[in-house]
C-alpha positions as CSV (number, residue, x, y, z in Angstrom):
1,M,-4.1,28.6,-12.2
2,S,-3.9,29.3,-15.9
3,A,-1.0,27.8,-18.2
4,N,0.9,31.3,-18.1
5,Q,0.9,31.9,-14.6
6,L,3.8,31.1,-12.5
7,L,3.8,27.6,-10.6
8,Q,5.7,27.2,-7.2
9,L,5.8,23.7,-6.1
10,R,7.8,22.5,-3.1
11,N,10.0,19.4,-4.1
12,G,11.9,18.2,-1.2
13,G,13.9,21.2,-0.2
14,L,13.7,22.6,-4.3
15,L,11.7,25.7,-5.0
16,F,10.9,26.1,-8.6
17,N,8.9,28.6,-10.5
18,R,7.7,27.1,-13.9
19,T,6.2,29.6,-16.5
20,N,4.3,27.1,-18.8
21,I,2.8,24.0,-17.0
22,R,1.6,22.6,-19.9
23,N,4.9,21.3,-20.8
24,Y,5.7,19.8,-17.3
25,G,6.3,16.2,-19.1
26,R,8.9,17.3,-21.4
27,V,11.3,19.0,-19.0
28,A,14.8,17.7,-19.3
29,A,17.9,18.4,-16.9
30,S,20.5,20.4,-18.8
31,S,22.7,20.5,-15.6
32,F,22.6,18.5,-12.4
33,S,24.5,19.5,-9.0
34,S,24.1,18.9,-5.3
35,S,25.7,22.0,-4.2
36,S,23.3,24.5,-2.6
37,S,25.4,27.2,-4.0
38,Q,24.5,26.6,-7.5
39,L,21.1,27.6,-9.8
40,L,20.2,24.8,-12.4
41,S,18.4,25.6,-15.5
42,F,16.2,23.3,-16.9
43,A,14.4,23.7,-20.4
44,S,11.7,22.1,-22.4
45,N,10.7,22.9,-25.9
46,N,8.4,25.9,-25.4
47,S,9.4,26.9,-21.8
48,K,12.3,27.7,-19.4
49,I,12.5,26.7,-15.6
50,S,15.1,28.8,-13.6
51,S,15.9,30.3,-10.3
52,F,15.8,26.9,-8.2
53,K,16.6,27.4,-4.6
54,Y,17.8,24.7,-2.5
55,D,17.3,25.8,1.3
56,D,20.8,24.1,1.8
57,Q,19.4,20.8,1.3
58,P,20.9,18.5,-1.4
59,M,19.1,18.0,-4.9
60,H,16.2,15.0,-4.8
61,N,12.8,14.9,-6.2
62,H,11.4,13.1,-2.9
63,Y,8.1,14.5,-1.3
64,R,7.1,11.3,0.8
65,F,10.6,9.7,1.3
66,H,13.1,12.2,2.8
67,S,16.6,11.3,1.4
68,T,20.1,12.9,1.3
69,V,20.7,11.0,-2.3
70,A,19.9,12.4,-5.6
71,V,17.2,10.9,-7.9
72,P,16.1,11.5,-11.4
73,I,13.4,14.2,-12.0
74,S,9.4,12.8,-12.3
75,P,7.8,11.8,-14.5
76,S,9.6,8.7,-15.0
77,S,8.4,5.4,-16.7
78,N,9.3,1.8,-18.1
79,H,7.8,2.9,-21.2
80,P,9.7,4.6,-23.8
81,H,8.8,8.7,-24.1
82,N,9.8,10.9,-27.0
83,P,8.9,14.1,-26.3
84,L,6.7,16.1,-28.9
85,P,7.9,18.8,-30.9
86,D,6.1,22.1,-30.3
87,A,3.1,20.4,-28.6
88,K,0.0,22.5,-27.3
89,G,-0.3,20.5,-24.2
90,S,0.6,17.2,-22.2
91,L,-1.2,14.5,-20.8
92,I,0.0,12.0,-18.5
93,Y,-1.1,8.6,-18.8
94,T,-0.3,6.4,-15.6
95,E,1.6,3.3,-15.6
96,T,0.4,0.5,-13.1
97,D,-0.2,-2.7,-12.1
98,E,-1.3,-6.6,-13.6
99,A,-3.6,-6.2,-16.5
100,P,-3.8,-2.5,-17.0
101,A,-0.1,-2.9,-17.8
102,L,-0.8,-5.6,-20.6
103,A,-3.4,-3.1,-22.0
104,T,-0.7,-0.2,-21.8
105,F,1.5,-1.9,-24.4
106,S,-1.0,-1.9,-27.0
107,L,-3.1,1.2,-25.9
108,L,-0.6,3.4,-24.9
109,P,0.9,3.7,-28.5
110,V,-2.4,4.6,-30.0
111,I,-2.9,6.9,-27.8
112,T,0.5,8.6,-28.3
113,K,-0.4,8.8,-32.0
114,F,-3.8,10.4,-31.7
115,G,-2.5,12.9,-29.2
116,A,0.6,13.8,-31.4
117,L,-2.3,14.5,-34.2
118,A,-3.8,17.1,-31.6
119,G,-0.1,18.2,-30.9
120,V,-0.9,16.6,-27.5
121,D,2.2,15.1,-25.5
122,V,1.4,11.8,-23.9
123,V,3.7,11.3,-21.1
124,P,4.2,7.7,-19.4
125,C,4.4,7.8,-15.5
126,D,5.2,5.0,-13.3
127,I,2.9,5.0,-10.4
128,S,2.9,0.7,-10.0
129,L,3.7,-1.0,-6.6
130,S,6.9,-1.8,-7.5
131,G,7.9,1.7,-8.7
132,R,6.4,3.3,-5.3
133,V,8.5,1.1,-3.5
134,L,11.9,1.8,-5.3
135,A,11.0,5.3,-4.7
136,A,10.6,5.1,-1.1
137,F,14.4,3.6,-0.8
138,P,16.7,5.5,-2.9
139,E,19.6,5.5,-0.6
140,S,19.4,1.2,-0.8
141,L,19.9,1.4,-4.6
142,K,22.7,1.9,-7.0
143,A,22.4,5.5,-9.0
144,H,21.1,4.0,-12.1
145,K,18.4,2.1,-10.1
146,R,17.0,4.8,-8.5
147,V,13.6,6.3,-9.3
148,P,11.3,9.4,-8.5
149,D,8.4,9.9,-6.6
150,N,6.0,10.0,-9.2
151,L,3.2,9.5,-7.2
152,S,3.9,12.8,-5.0
153,F,4.8,14.7,-8.3
154,L,1.3,14.0,-9.6
155,G,-0.2,14.7,-6.0
156,E,1.1,18.4,-6.6
157,I,0.4,18.4,-10.2
158,C,-3.5,17.1,-10.4
159,K,-3.9,20.4,-7.5
160,T,-3.5,22.7,-10.8
161,A,-6.3,23.8,-13.3
162,D,-4.3,22.5,-16.4
163,A,-3.4,18.8,-15.3
164,N,-4.9,16.1,-17.4
165,I,-3.9,12.6,-16.0
166,V,-5.4,9.4,-17.2
167,K,-5.2,7.3,-14.2
168,L,-5.7,3.4,-14.9
169,P,-6.7,0.7,-12.4
170,N,-4.2,0.0,-9.7
171,I,-3.8,-2.7,-7.3
172,S,-4.4,-1.8,-3.5
173,A,-1.2,-3.4,-2.3
174,S,-2.0,-6.0,1.2
175,I,1.1,-7.2,3.0
176,P,1.4,-10.6,1.0
177,Q,1.3,-8.5,-2.1
178,L,3.8,-6.2,-1.1
179,E,6.2,-9.0,0.3
180,E,5.9,-10.6,-3.4
181,C,7.1,-7.3,-5.1
182,I,10.1,-7.0,-2.5
183,K,10.9,-10.4,-3.3
184,E,10.7,-10.0,-6.9
185,L,12.6,-6.8,-6.9
186,R,15.3,-8.2,-4.4
187,S,15.6,-11.0,-6.9
188,K,16.3,-8.4,-9.8
189,G,19.1,-6.7,-8.0
190,H,17.3,-3.7,-6.2
191,D,18.5,-4.1,-2.8
192,V,15.5,-2.7,-1.1
193,P,15.1,-3.8,2.4
194,L,12.9,-6.6,3.6
195,Y,9.0,-5.9,5.3
196,P,9.2,-6.0,9.1
197,N,6.3,-7.5,10.4
198,E,7.3,-7.1,13.5
199,P,9.9,-4.2,13.8
200,G,12.5,-4.9,16.4
201,D,14.3,-2.1,16.6
202,E,14.1,1.8,15.6
203,E,15.6,1.0,12.1
204,E,13.0,-1.5,11.2
205,M,10.1,0.5,12.7
206,A,11.2,3.4,10.3
207,I,11.3,0.9,7.4
208,Q,8.0,-0.1,8.1
209,T,6.8,3.4,8.4
210,R,8.0,4.0,4.9
211,Y,6.4,0.8,3.6
212,A,3.0,2.2,5.1
213,A,3.0,4.9,2.5
214,V,3.1,2.1,0.0
215,L,0.6,-0.4,1.5
216,G,-3.3,-0.4,0.7
217,S,-5.0,2.6,-1.6
218,A,-2.1,4.6,-1.5
219,V,-2.6,6.1,-5.1
220,N,-6.7,7.1,-5.1
221,P,-6.6,9.7,-2.1
222,V,-3.3,11.5,-3.4
223,L,-5.0,11.9,-7.5
224,R,-8.3,12.7,-6.2
225,E,-7.2,15.3,-4.0
226,G,-7.4,17.5,-7.2
227,N,-10.1,18.0,-9.6
228,S,-10.9,14.4,-10.3
229,D,-13.5,13.7,-12.8
230,R,-15.1,10.2,-12.4
231,R,-17.9,10.5,-14.4
232,V,-19.0,8.1,-17.2
233,A,-19.1,9.5,-20.9
234,A,-22.5,10.7,-21.9
235,P,-22.9,8.3,-24.5
236,V,-22.0,5.4,-22.4
237,K,-24.4,6.5,-19.5
238,A,-27.3,7.1,-22.1
239,Y,-26.6,3.5,-23.4
240,A,-27.0,2.0,-20.2
241,Q,-30.0,4.0,-19.1
242,K,-31.7,2.7,-22.4
243,N,-30.3,-1.1,-21.6
244,P,-30.2,-1.6,-18.1
245,H,-28.7,-4.9,-16.8
246,K,-31.3,-7.5,-16.2
247,M,-31.3,-9.1,-12.7
248,G,-32.2,-12.6,-12.4
249,I,-35.2,-14.2,-11.2
250,W,-34.9,-13.9,-7.6
251,S,-36.5,-17.0,-5.7
252,K,-38.2,-16.4,-2.3
253,A,-36.9,-20.1,-1.4
254,S,-33.2,-18.8,-1.7
255,R,-31.3,-19.2,1.3
256,T,-28.7,-16.6,0.2
257,H,-28.7,-13.7,2.5
258,V,-26.3,-11.1,3.5
259,A,-25.6,-10.8,7.5
260,H,-23.6,-8.1,9.5
261,M,-22.9,-7.5,13.3
262,D,-25.9,-6.3,15.0
263,K,-24.1,-5.0,18.3
264,G,-20.6,-4.5,19.4
265,D,-19.4,-3.0,16.4
266,F,-18.4,0.6,14.9
267,Y,-21.5,1.6,14.0
268,G,-23.1,0.5,17.3
269,S,-20.5,2.4,19.2
270,E,-19.7,5.6,17.0
271,L,-19.9,8.9,18.8
272,S,-18.8,12.2,17.4
273,T,-18.6,15.8,18.3
274,T,-18.0,19.3,16.8
275,M,-15.6,21.6,18.0
276,K,-16.5,24.8,19.5
277,D,-13.2,26.3,19.2
278,D,-9.7,25.4,17.5
279,T,-7.8,23.0,20.0
280,D,-5.7,20.0,20.3
281,V,-6.7,16.7,21.5
282,I,-4.9,13.6,22.4
283,I,-6.0,10.4,21.7
284,E,-5.7,7.8,24.3
285,H,-6.6,3.9,25.1
286,V,-8.3,3.1,28.7
287,S,-7.8,-0.5,29.5
288,S,-10.8,-2.2,31.4
289,D,-8.4,-1.8,34.6
290,G,-7.7,1.9,34.2
291,V,-4.1,1.6,32.2
292,V,-3.7,4.4,30.1
293,T,-2.3,4.2,26.9
294,V,-1.5,7.4,24.7
295,L,-1.8,6.1,21.1
296,K,-1.2,9.7,19.7
297,E,0.3,12.8,21.4
298,T,-1.7,15.4,19.7
299,T,-4.0,16.3,16.8
300,S,-4.9,19.8,16.0
301,L,-8.8,20.4,15.2
302,Q,-10.6,23.7,13.6
303,C,-13.4,25.2,15.0
304,K,-16.5,23.4,13.9
305,E,-14.5,20.5,12.7
306,V,-16.0,17.2,13.5
307,I,-14.1,14.6,15.3
308,D,-15.5,10.9,15.4
309,A,-14.6,7.5,17.2
310,G,-16.1,4.2,17.6
311,T,-14.7,1.0,19.2
312,L,-15.2,-2.8,17.8
313,S,-15.8,-5.8,20.3
314,I,-13.4,-8.8,19.0
315,K,-15.5,-10.9,21.1
316,E,-18.6,-9.8,19.6
317,L,-16.9,-10.1,16.1
318,T,-15.7,-13.6,16.7
319,N,-19.1,-15.0,18.2
320,F,-20.7,-13.4,14.6
321,Y,-18.2,-15.1,12.8
322,E,-18.9,-18.5,14.6
323,R,-22.8,-18.0,14.5
324,E,-22.8,-17.2,10.7
325,I,-20.1,-20.3,9.8
326,E,-22.4,-22.9,11.4
327,E,-25.8,-21.4,10.1
328,A,-23.9,-21.7,6.7
329,K,-22.7,-25.3,7.5
330,E,-26.5,-26.3,8.6
331,S,-28.3,-24.3,5.7
332,D,-25.5,-26.4,3.1
333,I,-24.9,-23.0,1.5
334,L,-21.9,-21.2,0.3
335,L,-19.9,-19.0,3.0
336,S,-17.7,-16.0,1.6
337,L,-16.3,-13.0,3.6
338,H,-16.4,-9.4,2.4
339,L,-13.9,-6.8,3.7
340,K,-12.2,-4.0,2.2
341,A,-8.4,-4.9,3.9
342,T,-6.6,-2.6,1.1
343,M,-8.3,0.7,2.1
344,M,-9.1,0.2,5.8
345,K,-5.5,-1.2,5.9
346,V,-5.4,-0.7,9.8
347,S,-8.9,-2.7,10.8
348,D,-10.0,-4.9,8.1
349,P,-6.8,-7.1,7.7
350,I,-7.2,-7.8,11.6
351,F,-11.0,-8.7,11.0
352,F,-9.8,-10.9,8.2
353,G,-7.5,-12.3,10.6
354,H,-10.1,-13.3,13.0
355,C,-12.1,-14.9,10.5
356,V,-9.4,-17.2,9.5
357,R,-9.0,-17.9,13.3
358,V,-12.4,-19.0,13.5
359,F,-13.0,-20.8,10.3
360,F,-9.8,-22.9,11.1
361,K,-10.5,-23.1,15.1
362,D,-9.6,-26.6,15.5
363,A,-5.8,-26.1,13.8
364,F,-5.5,-23.0,15.7
365,E,-6.5,-24.4,19.0
366,K,-4.0,-27.3,18.0
367,H,-1.0,-25.4,16.5
368,G,-1.9,-21.7,17.8
369,E,1.6,-21.2,19.9
370,L,3.7,-22.9,17.4
371,L,2.3,-20.8,14.6
372,T,2.9,-17.6,16.4
373,S,6.3,-18.4,17.6
374,I,7.6,-18.5,13.5
375,G,5.5,-15.4,13.0
376,A,2.6,-17.0,11.3
377,N,0.2,-14.1,11.1
378,P,-3.3,-15.2,10.0
379,N,-4.0,-11.1,9.4
380,N,-2.2,-11.8,6.2
381,G,-4.4,-14.3,5.2
382,L,-4.4,-18.4,5.3
383,S,-1.8,-18.6,2.5
384,A,0.7,-16.9,4.6
385,V,0.3,-19.2,7.5
386,L,0.7,-22.3,5.5
387,K,3.6,-20.9,3.6
388,S,5.5,-19.9,7.3
389,A,4.6,-23.4,8.0
390,K,6.3,-25.0,5.1
391,A,9.4,-22.6,5.4
392,K,10.1,-22.5,9.2
393,L,9.0,-25.8,10.4
394,P,10.5,-29.3,9.9
395,P,9.1,-31.4,7.1
396,D,7.2,-33.9,9.4
397,Q,5.9,-31.0,11.7
398,A,4.7,-28.9,8.8
399,K,3.2,-31.9,7.0
400,E,1.0,-32.1,10.5
401,V,-0.1,-28.4,10.5
402,L,-1.0,-28.6,7.2
403,A,-2.9,-31.7,7.2
404,D,-5.2,-30.2,10.2
405,F,-5.7,-27.0,8.2
406,E,-6.8,-29.1,5.5
407,A,-9.0,-31.4,8.1
408,C,-11.0,-28.2,9.0
409,Y,-13.1,-28.1,5.7
410,E,-14.6,-31.2,6.6
411,S,-16.4,-29.8,9.7
412,R,-17.0,-26.2,8.1
413,P,-19.3,-25.0,5.1
414,W,-18.6,-24.5,1.5
415,L,-16.0,-21.9,1.3
416,A,-15.8,-19.2,-1.7
417,M,-13.3,-19.9,-4.0
418,V,-11.1,-17.2,-5.7
419,N,-9.5,-19.7,-8.0
420,S,-10.7,-23.1,-7.5
421,D,-8.2,-24.7,-10.1
422,K,-5.3,-23.7,-7.4
423,G,-7.2,-24.2,-4.1
424,I,-7.2,-20.4,-3.3
425,T,-10.1,-19.6,-0.9
426,N,-11.9,-16.3,-0.2
427,L,-9.7,-16.7,3.1
428,H,-6.0,-17.3,1.4
429,V,-5.3,-13.6,1.0
430,P,-6.9,-10.6,2.6
431,S,-6.6,-8.4,-0.9
432,D,-8.4,-11.0,-3.0
433,I,-11.9,-9.9,-1.9
434,I,-12.7,-6.5,-2.2
435,I,-16.4,-5.8,-1.1
436,D,-17.4,-2.9,-3.4
437,A,-16.4,-5.2,-6.4
438,S,-17.4,-8.5,-4.8
439,M,-20.7,-7.8,-3.1
440,P,-22.9,-6.6,-6.0
441,V,-21.5,-10.2,-7.7
442,V,-23.3,-11.9,-4.7
443,V,-26.4,-9.8,-4.7
444,R,-26.7,-10.4,-8.7
């Protein structure tokens, strides 16, 4: 779609036509109303957006999170933005988390200055974890604290030919990271709901569902749906080819090895079939005693579409963990677990939790029922278990539990550390070790 063609986007209950997509980053509201009988006129320097249709819905800028309250128009950011007069085009610079945020304070002003010289308006847009949490619960916030769903906004923009989005690295949030984010937001006066680990009613289930859209790798699938270019710049590629990374000398005497399940896993049980016609399927779980539980009522499939399924045996998984832990102990080598509990946010946290249980099996055999009763979930890592014990048990009882976990290290192999100064191990938080980043380090 060219810059001069009309662009129609579905924006909650809002339809709008845009005559110049290159100026989407500089749109400012000239009027605002929730009445479905009125038309709004939005203007930027070189274009005018008009003919808004409400479909009898209150005006809001939410795509994933349906709300009856009005929120600001995307894109929004914590970084100041002064629209560039008579810009020839726009470039959206995403505001994310942690280290990239520090770089943005020094890099964004430089990019903005260079962009201005070329007539390009550099527009910051907040898609950080905290921003996505706030966008999910506008009705929980006071009007001046509400933010738009910038990620869904970019998801629509990136499907167009004229989109230019600089996507910086972002965290793929685990539940512990999400809970820390919620805690900090609430401490700053943002009254977002607490994350319900075990929903007790429909309201809590609805809250958990909204947070599920924020967890894990929520950003990449949205932005990569468009024409995502991840290729390295030609000069950088040429340099890397001319100066390849030198691997260390590998000794055949090294006991380091990569282990994986050899039976009872998804790889061994995977089945797939290609649909001969358009159809709907039901996903069911059939237990060993024949009890059928419907997991999903209906899934629509197209002709020639492939559907795939697999199962994993928890018994085989825990046996595998125990076998490798014992072998590492006998060989006196360092043990590390490599999963992707952020992207594979349903299965891998469960696998992670079972490894925590097996490694600290003596402590769980002694205190398992007690820990379950206080909601200590090893799927969220050892850190979450220890925090629950400290916060919810009497001091003497908590001290005993912590001592028993500490004692497990004596009978288990050396464990890889994320931060040895702070005593944070490979098993403390599921999002600390991500396989595609951690495995190359081990191999090298």
